[in-house]
VOBA-294419 format. One record per residue (C-alpha): residue in three letters; x, z negated, y negated. Coordinates in steps of 0.1 Angstrom, whole numbers, plus 2048, in hexadecimal, padded with zeros to 3 digits. Example, Ala and Ser with C-alpha at 12.3 -4.5 7.8 and 13.67 -1.06 7.14 Angstrom:
BEGIN
<node><res>ala</res><x>87B</x><z>7B2</z><y>82D</y></node>
<node><res>ser</res><x>889</x><z>7B9</z><y>80B</y></node>
This chain:
BEGIN
<node><res>met</res><x>3FF</x><z>8AF</z><y>DB5</y></node>
<node><res>asp</res><x>3DF</x><z>8BB</z><y>DA5</y></node>
<node><res>leu</res><x>3E6</x><z>8CA</z><y>D86</y></node>
<node><res>asn</res><x>3C1</x><z>8CF</z><y>D7D</y></node>
<node><res>phe</res><x>3AF</x><z>8BA</z><y>D63</y></node>
<node><res>thr</res><x>392</x><z>8A2</z><y>D70</y></node>
<node><res>pro</res><x>371</x><z>8A7</z><y>D5D</y></node>
<node><res>glu</res><x>37B</x><z>882</z><y>D4E</y></node>
<node><res>glu</res><x>39B</x><z>893</z><y>D41</y></node>
<node><res>gln</res><x>386</x><z>8B7</z><y>D34</y></node>
<node><res>ala</res><x>36E</x><z>89F</z><y>D20</y></node>
<node><res>phe</res><x>38A</x><z>88C</z><y>D14</y></node>
<node><res>arg</res><x>397</x><z>8AD</z><y>D06</y></node>
<node><res>ala</res><x>378</x><z>8B3</z><y>CF7</y></node>
<node><res>glu</res><x>376</x><z>893</z><y>CE4</y></node>
<node><res>ile</res><x>396</x><z>89B</z><y>CD6</y></node>
<node><res>arg</res><x>38F</x><z>8C0</z><y>CCF</y></node>
<node><res>gln</res><x>370</x><z>8B3</z><y>CBB</y></node>
<node><res>trp</res><x>383</x><z>899</z><y>CA7</y></node>
<node><res>val</res><x>3A1</x><z>8AF</z><y>C9E</y></node>
<node><res>ala</res><x>386</x><z>8CB</z><y>C94</y></node>
<node><res>ala</res><x>375</x><z>8B3</z><y>C7B</y></node>
<node><res>asn</res><x>392</x><z>8A0</z><y>C6D</y></node>
<node><res>leu</res><x>3B0</x><z>8B7</z><y>C6A</y></node>
<node><res>pro</res><x>3B0</x><z>8CB</z><y>C45</y></node>
<node><res>lys</res><x>3AD</x><z>8F0</z><y>C43</y></node>
<node><res>lys</res><x>3C9</x><z>8F2</z><y>C2C</y></node>
<node><res>ile</res><x>3E0</x><z>8E1</z><y>C44</y></node>
<node><res>ser</res><x>3D4</x><z>8F4</z><y>C66</y></node>
<node><res>his</res><x>3D7</x><z>917</z><y>C4F</y></node>
<node><res>lys</res><x>3FD</x><z>90D</z><y>C45</y></node>
<node><res>val</res><x>405</x><z>904</z><y>C6A</y></node>
<node><res>his</res><x>3F4</x><z>921</z><y>C7B</y></node>
<node><res>asn</res><x>406</x><z>938</z><y>C61</y></node>
<node><res>ala</res><x>426</x><z>928</z><y>C62</y></node>
<node><res>leu</res><x>425</x><z>91F</z><y>C3F</y></node>
<node><res>arg</res><x>439</x><z>905</z><y>C2C</y></node>
<node><res>leu</res><x>42C</x><z>8DF</z><y>C36</y></node>
<node><res>thr</res><x>431</x><z>8C6</z><y>C15</y></node>
<node><res>lys</res><x>439</x><z>8A3</z><y>C1A</y></node>
<node><res>asp</res><x>416</x><z>89B</z><y>C10</y></node>
<node><res>asp</res><x>408</x><z>8B4</z><y>C2C</y></node>
<node><res>leu</res><x>41B</x><z>89F</z><y>C47</y></node>
<node><res>gln</res><x>412</x><z>87F</z><y>C38</y></node>
<node><res>ala</res><x>3EE</x><z>887</z><y>C36</y></node>
<node><res>trp</res><x>3E9</x><z>891</z><y>C59</y></node>
<node><res>ala</res><x>3FE</x><z>871</z><y>C65</y></node>
<node><res>lys</res><x>3E6</x><z>85B</z><y>C4E</y></node>
<node><res>ile</res><x>3C7</x><z>86C</z><y>C5C</y></node>
<node><res>leu</res><x>3D5</x><z>866</z><y>C83</y></node>
<node><res>gly</res><x>3DE</x><z>842</z><y>C75</y></node>
<node><res>lys</res><x>3BD</x><z>839</z><y>C68</y></node>
<node><res>gln</res><x>3B1</x><z>841</z><y>C8D</y></node>
<node><res>gly</res><x>3CD</x><z>831</z><y>C99</y></node>
<node><res>trp</res><x>3DB</x><z>84C</z><y>CAD</y></node>
<node><res>his</res><x>3FD</x><z>851</z><y>C98</y></node>
<node><res>gly</res><x>40B</x><z>840</z><y>CB3</y></node>
<node><res>trp</res><x>3F8</x><z>852</z><y>CD0</y></node>
<node><res>ala</res><x>40F</x><z>849</z><y>CEA</y></node>
<node><res>trp</res><x>410</x><z>825</z><y>CDF</y></node>
<node><res>pro</res><x>401</x><z>80A</z><y>CFA</y></node>
<node><res>arg</res><x>3E3</x><z>7F6</z><y>CEF</y></node>
<node><res>gln</res><x>3F9</x><z>7D5</z><y>CEB</y></node>
<node><res>phe</res><x>40B</x><z>7EA</z><y>CCB</y></node>
<node><res>gly</res><x>3EA</x><z>7F8</z><y>CBC</y></node>
<node><res>gly</res><x>3ED</x><z>819</z><y>CCF</y></node>
<node><res>pro</res><x>3CE</x><z>829</z><y>CE2</y></node>
<node><res>gly</res><x>3DD</x><z>822</z><y>D06</y></node>
<node><res>trp</res><x>3D9</x><z>842</z><y>D12</y></node>
<node><res>asn</res><x>3E8</x><z>84B</z><y>D30</y></node>
<node><res>ala</res><x>3FF</x><z>869</z><y>D35</y></node>
<node><res>val</res><x>3E4</x><z>885</z><y>D38</y></node>
<node><res>gln</res><x>3D0</x><z>877</z><y>D1D</y></node>
<node><res>arg</res><x>3F1</x><z>87D</z><y>D06</y></node>
<node><res>his</res><x>3F5</x><z>89D</z><y>D11</y></node>
<node><res>leu</res><x>3D2</x><z>8AA</z><y>D08</y></node>
<node><res>phe</res><x>3D3</x><z>89D</z><y>CE6</y></node>
<node><res>glu</res><x>3F5</x><z>8AC</z><y>CDE</y></node>
<node><res>glu</res><x>3E7</x><z>8CC</z><y>CEA</y></node>
<node><res>glu</res><x>3C9</x><z>8CC</z><y>CDB</y></node>
<node><res>cys</res><x>3D9</x><z>8C0</z><y>CB7</y></node>
<node><res>ala</res><x>3F1</x><z>8E0</z><y>CBB</y></node>
<node><res>leu</res><x>3D7</x><z>8F9</z><y>CC5</y></node>
<node><res>ala</res><x>3C2</x><z>8EF</z><y>CA6</y></node>
<node><res>gly</res><x>3DF</x><z>8F2</z><y>C8E</y></node>
<node><res>ala</res><x>3EA</x><z>8D1</z><y>C87</y></node>
<node><res>pro</res><x>409</x><z>8C8</z><y>C7A</y></node>
<node><res>arg</res><x>427</x><z>8B9</z><y>C93</y></node>
<node><res>val</res><x>424</x><z>896</z><y>C8C</y></node>
<node><res>val</res><x>44A</x><z>88F</z><y>C80</y></node>
<node><res>pro</res><x>45A</x><z>87B</z><y>C9F</y></node>
<node><res>phe</res><x>472</x><z>863</z><y>C8F</y></node>
<node><res>gly</res><x>45A</x><z>847</z><y>C8B</y></node>
<node><res>pro</res><x>43D</x><z>848</z><y>CA6</y></node>
<node><res>val</res><x>44E</x><z>85B</z><y>CC1</y></node>
<node><res>met</res><x>472</x><z>851</z><y>CC0</y></node>
<node><res>val</res><x>476</x><z>82D</z><y>CAC</y></node>
<node><res>ala</res><x>459</x><z>81E</z><y>CB5</y></node>
<node><res>pro</res><x>45B</x><z>81D</z><y>CDC</y></node>
<node><res>val</res><x>47B</x><z>80C</z><y>CD7</y></node>
<node><res>ile</res><x>471</x><z>7F1</z><y>CC1</y></node>
<node><res>met</res><x>457</x><z>7ED</z><y>CDB</y></node>
<node><res>ala</res><x>472</x><z>7E9</z><y>CF7</y></node>
<node><res>phe</res><x>48E</x><z>7DB</z><y>CE8</y></node>
<node><res>gly</res><x>485</x><z>7D0</z><y>CC6</y></node>
<node><res>ser</res><x>47E</x><z>7A8</z><y>CBB</y></node>
<node><res>arg</res><x>455</x><z>79D</z><y>CB5</y></node>
<node><res>glu</res><x>45A</x><z>7A0</z><y>C8F</y></node>
<node><res>gln</res><x>46B</x><z>7C1</z><y>C8F</y></node>
<node><res>gln</res><x>44C</x><z>7CE</z><y>CA3</y></node>
<node><res>glu</res><x>432</x><z>7B7</z><y>C89</y></node>
<node><res>arg</res><x>447</x><z>7C6</z><y>C6F</y></node>
<node><res>his</res><x>44B</x><z>7EB</z><y>C78</y></node>
<node><res>leu</res><x>432</x><z>7F6</z><y>C8D</y></node>
<node><res>pro</res><x>415</x><z>7F4</z><y>C79</y></node>
<node><res>gly</res><x>421</x><z>80B</z><y>C5E</y></node>
<node><res>ile</res><x>42E</x><z>826</z><y>C79</y></node>
<node><res>met</res><x>409</x><z>828</z><y>C82</y></node>
<node><res>ser</res><x>3FB</x><z>829</z><y>C65</y></node>
<node><res>gly</res><x>412</x><z>845</z><y>C56</y></node>
<node><res>glu</res><x>418</x><z>832</z><y>C37</y></node>
<node><res>val</res><x>43E</x><z>82F</z><y>C40</y></node>
<node><res>trp</res><x>456</x><z>849</z><y>C45</y></node>
<node><res>trp</res><x>474</x><z>848</z><y>C5F</y></node>
<node><res>ser</res><x>491</x><z>85E</z><y>C60</y></node>
<node><res>gln</res><x>4AB</x><z>85A</z><y>C7E</y></node>
<node><res>gly</res><x>4CE</x><z>853</z><y>C79</y></node>
<node><res>tyr</res><x>4E1</x><z>85F</z><y>C95</y></node>
<node><res>ser</res><x>4FB</x><z>881</z><y>C91</y></node>
<node><res>glu</res><x>51A</x><z>880</z><y>C7D</y></node>
<node><res>pro</res><x>534</x><z>893</z><y>C75</y></node>
<node><res>gly</res><x>545</x><z>898</z><y>C91</y></node>
<node><res>ala</res><x>52A</x><z>886</z><y>CA5</y></node>
<node><res>gly</res><x>512</x><z>898</z><y>CB1</y></node>
<node><res>ser</res><x>50E</x><z>8A4</z><y>CD2</y></node>
<node><res>asp</res><x>529</x><z>889</z><y>CD7</y></node>
<node><res>leu</res><x>514</x><z>86F</z><y>CCD</y></node>
<node><res>ala</res><x>527</x><z>853</z><y>CD9</y></node>
<node><res>ser</res><x>544</x><z>85B</z><y>CC3</y></node>
<node><res>val</res><x>529</x><z>84C</z><y>CA4</y></node>
<node><res>lys</res><x>542</x><z>83C</z><y>C89</y></node>
<node><res>thr</res><x>52B</x><z>82E</z><y>C6E</y></node>
<node><res>arg</res><x>538</x><z>80C</z><y>C6E</y></node>
<node><res>ala</res><x>523</x><z>7E9</z><y>C6D</y></node>
<node><res>glu</res><x>533</x><z>7C9</z><y>C68</y></node>
<node><res>arg</res><x>522</x><z>7AA</z><y>C6D</y></node>
<node><res>arg</res><x>527</x><z>793</z><y>C4F</y></node>
<node><res>gly</res><x>513</x><z>775</z><y>C54</y></node>
<node><res>asp</res><x>4EE</x><z>77A</z><y>C55</y></node>
<node><res>thr</res><x>4F4</x><z>79F</z><y>C47</y></node>
<node><res>tyr</res><x>509</x><z>7C2</z><y>C53</y></node>
<node><res>ile</res><x>51C</x><z>7D5</z><y>C3C</y></node>
<node><res>val</res><x>514</x><z>7FC</z><y>C43</y></node>
<node><res>asn</res><x>52F</x><z>812</z><y>C3D</y></node>
<node><res>gly</res><x>52D</x><z>837</z><y>C47</y></node>
<node><res>gln</res><x>518</x><z>85D</z><y>C49</y></node>
<node><res>lys</res><x>4FF</x><z>86F</z><y>C5D</y></node>
<node><res>thr</res><x>4F7</x><z>892</z><y>C5B</y></node>
<node><res>trp</res><x>4DD</x><z>8A8</z><y>C64</y></node>
<node><res>thr</res><x>4C4</x><z>88B</z><y>C57</y></node>
<node><res>thr</res><x>49E</x><z>89C</z><y>C5A</y></node>
<node><res>leu</res><x>48A</x><z>898</z><y>C42</y></node>
<node><res>gly</res><x>4A0</x><z>87B</z><y>C39</y></node>
<node><res>gln</res><x>496</x><z>884</z><y>C11</y></node>
<node><res>tyr</res><x>474</x><z>875</z><y>C17</y></node>
<node><res>gly</res><x>483</x><z>855</z><y>C2C</y></node>
<node><res>asp</res><x>477</x><z>834</z><y>C2A</y></node>
<node><res>trp</res><x>48B</x><z>824</z><y>C45</y></node>
<node><res>ile</res><x>4A4</x><z>831</z><y>C58</y></node>
<node><res>phe</res><x>4AD</x><z>829</z><y>C7E</y></node>
<node><res>cys</res><x>4D5</x><z>82A</z><y>C81</y></node>
<node><res>leu</res><x>4ED</x><z>82A</z><y>C9F</y></node>
<node><res>val</res><x>50E</x><z>815</z><y>C8D</y></node>
<node><res>arg</res><x>52C</x><z>809</z><y>CA0</y></node>
<node><res>thr</res><x>52E</x><z>7E5</z><y>CA0</y></node>
<node><res>asp</res><x>550</x><z>7E2</z><y>CB6</y></node>
<node><res>ser</res><x>56A</x><z>7F9</z><y>CB7</y></node>
<node><res>ser</res><x>582</x><z>7E9</z><y>CD2</y></node>
<node><res>val</res><x>56D</x><z>7F2</z><y>CEF</y></node>
<node><res>lys</res><x>55F</x><z>818</z><y>CFD</y></node>
<node><res>pro</res><x>54A</x><z>82A</z><y>CE6</y></node>
<node><res>gln</res><x>52E</x><z>826</z><y>CF5</y></node>
<node><res>ala</res><x>530</x><z>7FD</z><y>CF8</y></node>
<node><res>gly</res><x>536</x><z>7FA</z><y>CD4</y></node>
<node><res>ile</res><x>517</x><z>805</z><y>CC4</y></node>
<node><res>ser</res><x>4F8</x><z>7F5</z><y>CB5</y></node>
<node><res>phe</res><x>4D6</x><z>7FE</z><y>CAB</y></node>
<node><res>leu</res><x>4CB</x><z>7F6</z><y>C83</y></node>
<node><res>leu</res><x>4AD</x><z>7FB</z><y>C70</y></node>
<node><res>ile</res><x>4B7</x><z>7FE</z><y>C4D</y></node>
<node><res>asp</res><x>4A1</x><z>804</z><y>C30</y></node>
<node><res>met</res><x>4A7</x><z>824</z><y>C19</y></node>
<node><res>lys</res><x>4A2</x><z>815</z><y>BF9</y></node>
<node><res>ser</res><x>4BF</x><z>7FF</z><y>BFD</y></node>
<node><res>pro</res><x>4DE</x><z>7FE</z><y>BE7</y></node>
<node><res>gly</res><x>4F8</x><z>813</z><y>BF3</y></node>
<node><res>val</res><x>4E2</x><z>831</z><y>C08</y></node>
<node><res>thr</res><x>4E7</x><z>850</z><y>BF8</y></node>
<node><res>val</res><x>4D1</x><z>871</z><y>C06</y></node>
<node><res>arg</res><x>4E4</x><z>892</z><y>BFF</y></node>
<node><res>pro</res><x>4D0</x><z>8B3</z><y>C08</y></node>
<node><res>ile</res><x>4DD</x><z>8CC</z><y>C1C</y></node>
<node><res>ile</res><x>4CE</x><z>8EE</z><y>C12</y></node>
<node><res>met</res><x>4C9</x><z>905</z><y>C31</y></node>
<node><res>leu</res><x>4CD</x><z>92D</z><y>C2E</y></node>
<node><res>asp</res><x>4A8</x><z>932</z><y>C27</y></node>
<node><res>gly</res><x>4AC</x><z>918</z><y>C0A</y></node>
<node><res>glu</res><x>494</x><z>8FB</z><y>C1C</y></node>
<node><res>his</res><x>4A0</x><z>8DA</z><y>C1A</y></node>
<node><res>glu</res><x>499</x><z>8CE</z><y>C3D</y></node>
<node><res>val</res><x>4B9</x><z>8B8</z><y>C43</y></node>
<node><res>asn</res><x>4CF</x><z>8A1</z><y>C30</y></node>
<node><res>glu</res><x>4EC</x><z>88D</z><y>C2E</y></node>
<node><res>val</res><x>4EB</x><z>869</z><y>C30</y></node>
<node><res>phe</res><x>506</x><z>84F</z><y>C1F</y></node>
<node><res>phe</res><x>50A</x><z>82D</z><y>C23</y></node>
<node><res>asp</res><x>521</x><z>817</z><y>C0A</y></node>
<node><res>asn</res><x>522</x><z>7F6</z><y>C0E</y></node>
<node><res>val</res><x>4FF</x><z>7F6</z><y>C1A</y></node>
<node><res>glu</res><x>4F6</x><z>7CF</z><y>C1E</y></node>
<node><res>val</res><x>4D7</x><z>7D2</z><y>C3E</y></node>
<node><res>pro</res><x>4CC</x><z>7AF</z><y>C4A</y></node>
<node><res>ala</res><x>4D5</x><z>7A8</z><y>C6D</y></node>
<node><res>glu</res><x>4B2</x><z>7A2</z><y>C77</y></node>
<node><res>asn</res><x>4B2</x><z>7C9</z><y>C74</y></node>
<node><res>leu</res><x>4C6</x><z>7C9</z><y>C96</y></node>
<node><res>val</res><x>4AF</x><z>7D3</z><y>CAD</y></node>
<node><res>gly</res><x>4B8</x><z>7C4</z><y>CD0</y></node>
<node><res>glu</res><x>4DB</x><z>7B8</z><y>CD7</y></node>
<node><res>glu</res><x>4FC</x><z>7C3</z><y>CC3</y></node>
<node><res>asn</res><x>50E</x><z>7E0</z><y>CDA</y></node>
<node><res>lys</res><x>4F1</x><z>7E8</z><y>CEE</y></node>
<node><res>gly</res><x>4E3</x><z>803</z><y>CD6</y></node>
<node><res>trp</res><x>4F0</x><z>81D</z><y>CEF</y></node>
<node><res>thr</res><x>4D8</x><z>810</z><y>D07</y></node>
<node><res>tyr</res><x>4BC</x><z>811</z><y>CEC</y></node>
<node><res>ala</res><x>4C7</x><z>836</z><y>CDF</y></node>
<node><res>lys</res><x>4C5</x><z>845</z><y>D05</y></node>
<node><res>tyr</res><x>4A0</x><z>838</z><y>D06</y></node>
<node><res>leu</res><x>49A</x><z>847</z><y>CE4</y></node>
<node><res>leu</res><x>4A8</x><z>86A</z><y>CEC</y></node>
<node><res>ala</res><x>495</x><z>86B</z><y>D0D</y></node>
<node><res>his</res><x>475</x><z>86A</z><y>CF7</y></node>
<node><res>glu</res><x>483</x><z>883</z><y>CDD</y></node>
<node><res>arg</res><x>48F</x><z>89C</z><y>CF6</y></node>
<node><res>thr</res><x>46A</x><z>89F</z><y>D09</y></node>
<node><res>asn</res><x>45D</x><z>8A0</z><y>CE6</y></node>
<node><res>ile</res><x>473</x><z>8C1</z><y>CDA</y></node>
<node><res>ala</res><x>462</x><z>8D3</z><y>CF8</y></node>
<node><res>asp</res><x>442</x><z>8D3</z><y>CE8</y></node>
<node><res>val</res><x>431</x><z>8E8</z><y>D00</y></node>
<node><res>asn</res><x>40F</x><z>8E8</z><y>CED</y></node>
<node><res>arg</res><x>41E</x><z>8F0</z><y>CCD</y></node>
<node><res>ala</res><x>431</x><z>913</z><y>CE2</y></node>
<node><res>lys</res><x>410</x><z>91A</z><y>CEE</y></node>
<node><res>arg</res><x>400</x><z>91E</z><y>CCB</y></node>
<node><res>glu</res><x>41E</x><z>932</z><y>CC1</y></node>
<node><res>leu</res><x>41A</x><z>949</z><y>CDC</y></node>
<node><res>glu</res><x>3F8</x><z>953</z><y>CD3</y></node>
<node><res>arg</res><x>406</x><z>955</z><y>CAF</y></node>
<node><res>leu</res><x>423</x><z>96B</z><y>CBB</y></node>
<node><res>lys</res><x>405</x><z>985</z><y>CCF</y></node>
<node><res>arg</res><x>3F3</x><z>985</z><y>CAB</y></node>
<node><res>ile</res><x>413</x><z>992</z><y>C99</y></node>
<node><res>ala</res><x>41B</x><z>9AB</z><y>CB1</y></node>
<node><res>his</res><x>3F7</x><z>9B8</z><y>CB0</y></node>
<node><res>ala</res><x>3F9</x><z>9B9</z><y>C8E</y></node>
<node><res>glu</res><x>41B</x><z>9CB</z><y>C8D</y></node>
<node><res>gly</res><x>410</x><z>9E1</z><y>CA5</y></node>
<node><res>val</res><x>42B</x><z>9DA</z><y>CBF</y></node>
<node><res>tyr</res><x>417</x><z>9CA</z><y>CD9</y></node>
<node><res>glu</res><x>40E</x><z>9ED</z><y>CE5</y></node>
<node><res>asp</res><x>431</x><z>9F1</z><y>CED</y></node>
<node><res>gly</res><x>438</x><z>9EB</z><y>D15</y></node>
<node><res>arg</res><x>45B</x><z>9D9</z><y>D11</y></node>
<node><res>phe</res><x>451</x><z>9C8</z><y>CF6</y></node>
<node><res>arg</res><x>433</x><z>9B7</z><y>D09</y></node>
<node><res>asp</res><x>449</x><z>9B4</z><y>D25</y></node>
<node><res>gln</res><x>45B</x><z>99C</z><y>D13</y></node>
<node><res>ile</res><x>43D</x><z>98A</z><y>D04</y></node>
<node><res>ala</res><x>430</x><z>987</z><y>D28</y></node>
<node><res>gln</res><x>450</x><z>976</z><y>D36</y></node>
<node><res>leu</res><x>452</x><z>95A</z><y>D19</y></node>
<node><res>glu</res><x>42D</x><z>958</z><y>D22</y></node>
<node><res>val</res><x>436</x><z>950</z><y>D47</y></node>
<node><res>asp</res><x>456</x><z>93B</z><y>D3E</y></node>
<node><res>leu</res><x>43B</x><z>925</z><y>D28</y></node>
<node><res>val</res><x>423</x><z>921</z><y>D43</y></node>
<node><res>ala</res><x>440</x><z>915</z><y>D5C</y></node>
<node><res>leu</res><x>44D</x><z>8FD</z><y>D42</y></node>
<node><res>glu</res><x>426</x><z>8ED</z><y>D3E</y></node>
<node><res>met</res><x>425</x><z>8EB</z><y>D68</y></node>
<node><res>met</res><x>446</x><z>8D9</z><y>D62</y></node>
<node><res>val</res><x>431</x><z>8C0</z><y>D48</y></node>
<node><res>leu</res><x>415</x><z>8C0</z><y>D5D</y></node>
<node><res>arg</res><x>425</x><z>8B3</z><y>D7E</y></node>
<node><res>val</res><x>43A</x><z>897</z><y>D68</y></node>
<node><res>leu</res><x>414</x><z>88F</z><y>D5C</y></node>
<node><res>ser</res><x>408</x><z>88F</z><y>D80</y></node>
<node><res>ala</res><x>425</x><z>876</z><y>D8B</y></node>
<node><res>glu</res><x>41E</x><z>85A</z><y>D6E</y></node>
<node><res>lys</res><x>3F5</x><z>860</z><y>D78</y></node>
<node><res>ser</res><x>3FB</x><z>85C</z><y>D9C</y></node>
<node><res>gly</res><x>410</x><z>83E</z><y>D96</y></node>
<node><res>lys</res><x>42D</x><z>84B</z><y>DA5</y></node>
<node><res>gln</res><x>44E</x><z>84E</z><y>D95</y></node>
<node><res>ser</res><x>450</x><z>868</z><y>D7B</y></node>
<node><res>leu</res><x>46A</x><z>885</z><y>D79</y></node>
<node><res>asp</res><x>485</x><z>880</z><y>D6A</y></node>
<node><res>val</res><x>488</x><z>8A2</z><y>D56</y></node>
<node><res>ala</res><x>489</x><z>89B</z><y>D30</y></node>
<node><res>gly</res><x>4AA</x><z>8B1</z><y>D30</y></node>
<node><res>leu</res><x>498</x><z>8CE</z><y>D44</y></node>
<node><res>leu</res><x>47C</x><z>8CB</z><y>D2C</y></node>
<node><res>lys</res><x>494</x><z>8C9</z><y>D0D</y></node>
<node><res>ile</res><x>4A5</x><z>8E8</z><y>D18</y></node>
<node><res>arg</res><x>489</x><z>8FE</z><y>D23</y></node>
<node><res>gly</res><x>474</x><z>8F3</z><y>D08</y></node>
<node><res>ser</res><x>48F</x><z>8FF</z><y>CEC</y></node>
<node><res>glu</res><x>49A</x><z>91B</z><y>CFD</y></node>
<node><res>ile</res><x>474</x><z>925</z><y>CFC</y></node>
<node><res>gln</res><x>46F</x><z>91F</z><y>CD6</y></node>
<node><res>gln</res><x>490</x><z>936</z><y>CCD</y></node>
<node><res>arg</res><x>482</x><z>952</z><y>CE2</y></node>
<node><res>tyr</res><x>45F</x><z>953</z><y>CD2</y></node>
<node><res>thr</res><x>46A</x><z>951</z><y>CAD</y></node>
<node><res>glu</res><x>482</x><z>96D</z><y>CB6</y></node>
<node><res>leu</res><x>468</x><z>981</z><y>CC4</y></node>
<node><res>met</res><x>453</x><z>97D</z><y>CA5</y></node>
<node><res>met</res><x>46F</x><z>987</z><y>C8E</y></node>
<node><res>leu</res><x>476</x><z>9A7</z><y>CA1</y></node>
<node><res>ala</res><x>44F</x><z>9AD</z><y>C9F</y></node>
<node><res>ala</res><x>44F</x><z>9AA</z><y>C7D</y></node>
<node><res>gly</res><x>46E</x><z>9C0</z><y>C77</y></node>
<node><res>pro</res><x>47B</x><z>9C2</z><y>C53</y></node>
<node><res>phe</res><x>45A</x><z>9AD</z><y>C48</y></node>
<node><res>ser</res><x>468</x><z>992</z><y>C57</y></node>
<node><res>thr</res><x>487</x><z>992</z><y>C3B</y></node>
<node><res>pro</res><x>47D</x><z>97E</z><y>C1E</y></node>
<node><res>phe</res><x>488</x><z>95A</z><y>C20</y></node>
<node><res>ile</res><x>476</x><z>94B</z><y>C01</y></node>
<node><res>gln</res><x>45A</x><z>93A</z><y>C0B</y></node>
<node><res>glu</res><x>44B</x><z>932</z><y>BE7</y></node>
<node><res>ala</res><x>44C</x><z>959</z><y>BE6</y></node>
<node><res>met</res><x>43B</x><z>961</z><y>C06</y></node>
<node><res>glu</res><x>421</x><z>944</z><y>BFD</y></node>
<node><res>ala</res><x>41C</x><z>95C</z><y>BD9</y></node>
<node><res>gly</res><x>413</x><z>979</z><y>BEF</y></node>
<node><res>trp</res><x>434</x><z>98B</z><y>BE5</y></node>
<node><res>gln</res><x>42D</x><z>9A5</z><y>C03</y></node>
<node><res>gly</res><x>40A</x><z>9AE</z><y>BEF</y></node>
<node><res>asp</res><x>3F0</x><z>9BD</z><y>C08</y></node>
<node><res>tyr</res><x>406</x><z>9C3</z><y>C25</y></node>
<node><res>val</res><x>3F2</x><z>9BE</z><y>C44</y></node>
<node><res>gly</res><x>401</x><z>9AB</z><y>C5B</y></node>
<node><res>ala</res><x>406</x><z>987</z><y>C67</y></node>
<node><res>ala</res><x>42C</x><z>98D</z><y>C59</y></node>
<node><res>his</res><x>423</x><z>987</z><y>C34</y></node>
<node><res>ala</res><x>416</x><z>95F</z><y>C3F</y></node>
<node><res>ala</res><x>438</x><z>957</z><y>C48</y></node>
<node><res>pro</res><x>45F</x><z>95C</z><y>C45</y></node>
<node><res>leu</res><x>464</x><z>965</z><y>C6A</y></node>
<node><res>ala</res><x>489</x><z>96A</z><y>C6A</y></node>
<node><res>ser</res><x>48F</x><z>94A</z><y>C54</y></node>
<node><res>his</res><x>47C</x><z>939</z><y>C72</y></node>
<node><res>tyr</res><x>492</x><z>94B</z><y>C8D</y></node>
<node><res>phe</res><x>4B1</x><z>940</z><y>C7D</y></node>
<node><res>asn</res><x>4A4</x><z>91D</z><y>C79</y></node>
<node><res>tyr</res><x>49A</x><z>91A</z><y>C9E</y></node>
<node><res>arg</res><x>4C0</x><z>921</z><y>CA8</y></node>
<node><res>lys</res><x>4C0</x><z>8FC</z><y>CA8</y></node>
<node><res>thr</res><x>4A8</x><z>8F1</z><y>CBE</y></node>
<node><res>thr</res><x>4C5</x><z>8F6</z><y>CD9</y></node>
<node><res>ile</res><x>4DB</x><z>8DD</z><y>CC9</y></node>
<node><res>tyr</res><x>4C7</x><z>8BC</z><y>CBE</y></node>
<node><res>gly</res><x>4BE</x><z>8A8</z><y>CD3</y></node>
<node><res>gly</res><x>4DB</x><z>8AB</z><y>CE9</y></node>
<node><res>ser</res><x>4E4</x><z>8CF</z><y>CEA</y></node>
<node><res>asn</res><x>4DA</x><z>8E2</z><y>D07</y></node>
<node><res>glu</res><x>4FF</x><z>8E6</z><y>D14</y></node>
<node><res>val</res><x>503</x><z>8C0</z><y>D19</y></node>
<node><res>gln</res><x>4DC</x><z>8BE</z><y>D28</y></node>
<node><res>arg</res><x>4E4</x><z>8D6</z><y>D43</y></node>
<node><res>asn</res><x>504</x><z>8C1</z><y>D4C</y></node>
<node><res>ile</res><x>4F0</x><z>8A4</z><y>D4D</y></node>
<node><res>val</res><x>4D3</x><z>8B4</z><y>D62</y></node>
<node><res>ala</res><x>4F1</x><z>8C2</z><y>D7B</y></node>
<node><res>gln</res><x>4FF</x><z>898</z><y>D7E</y></node>
<node><res>thr</res><x>4DE</x><z>88F</z><y>D86</y></node>
<node><res>val</res><x>4D5</x><z>8A8</z><y>D9B</y></node>
<node><res>leu</res><x>4F9</x><z>8AB</z><y>DAD</y></node>
<node><res>gly</res><x>506</x><z>889</z><y>DAA</y></node>
């Protein structure tokens, strides 16, 4: 196993770094490096820049309009984007639903939906979790009843991230209640502009509107929007979740945020505290170990060997690391981390205070990141899956 990058891969990295430096708007990278609020326009602007280059679907094969990069090239692209301060690509379209459409969708669905995802024009949302069906996803109750060439959908989804911007939503719906839970689920693509779809905001502790409830009241969905076969949605859901859990690990963003943590610690004068510096060092060691795990997977893929099935492990370690660096940032800034109101922070509420804490409400980020060990499959459930895989 060789974890060193080849000269060709290093040249590819340099090419990506140069392109990102030339095309990433400085206003957006400033916001990312300082954890300021990103608007829909910010996120979609970067998506469209990538889409124009054919890179919004950077992991897509050539046959579907992607660059056809191998696993190492994809990793280097993600790393260079993260370190440069590019926004994290909203994953629901290019990373999550697109692979499902490629693998299980009809040619008509591929031709209809993939171009809009690649271009960044069409915003997708995820309709998985429901009240009472989060970690136990097989318990979804949103019902889709087939009537001729149409499904009638009724039910509710919750924690729909950025659903207020959604053009389309991919949903797990129950189409058969007479079989075991996993066997009666289907995968539907739903136009969020359809009559009967209502999006209601969930305002979080820090005042942000990040998540939503989505209600379906006799929503008519053409049967042609069914992906694959009816009642086979659980298979497609597991395929999608493997992509989501690997994406959650996000080792490249963690590397960028580690450097931000160090800047904050220096600015606040706590880097000279040996005990605090030890915590940063331990975090860095764990992050390097996570990166080594990622590189092992890349090495296996590059050599043509069976890729390691470590999506659950990556999700566990990556999400825990995210929680730790947000906690250490908050502790470093002390009382200056407490304001929650983004508008006040962006308006310079803390005046001439000289420190990285003036750039963002760090306590708000700490509280927000408590969710990382829950979404995408809670870490407790992931540990059970890993144990079953290893121990049988």
